[in-house]
N, C-alpha and C positions, 0 to 999 in steps of 0.2 A: 172700650174707651168710655170713661165716665166724665161728666162735667160737674163743676161746682155750681151752685146756685147762681152765683154772679156771672160765670161764663155762659150759663144757659140764658140769663137775662140779656146779655150782650148779643148773643147769637140770635135771639128773637128780635131784638131791636134792629140788627142788621137786616134781617129778612123782611122786616116791615119798612125798611128804608129810613129809619130814625137815625142810624148811625151810618156814616159814609166815610170814605177816605179822602183826604185833601188831594186834589189833582196835582199839586205842586210838590208838597213835602211827603205825601202819602200817609200822614198820621190820621188816626181815627178822630172823628169829630161828630157832634150832634148836627144833623141836617138843618134844624131850625136856627142854628147859629152860624151857618156857612154863608159865604159870599159868592157872588158871580165873579168868576175868574177871567172873563173876557178882557183883553184880547190874548192873554197868556194861554188859556185853556177854554174849552167849551163846556167844562164841567164846573164844579164848586170847589172853593178853597177855604182854608181856615182864616181866622182873623189875622194871625201873624203874617201869613203869606199875602193876604190882601193888602196889608199896610207896607210890607217890605218888598214885594215883588209887583203885584198887580197895579196898585195906584201909581208908583213911579213909572211903570211901563205906559199906563194911560196918559200920564202927564207928558211923557216923552213923545208919544204919538200925537198928542194934541198940539204940541209946540212945533212939530215937524212941518 
């Protein structure tokens, strides 16, 4: 099995923890642009899930 140069770069970034998967939608993202997904998850999430899922959940819990 052989990798392209781009695939190898992505694999190395994953090993270094620079690329992680969103804990909500499971799409890959750069760790430095991830968000705290609490209280939905104990891991990190992407910006879209942060705005669409996490923040509304926090607001709902805050107002409860």
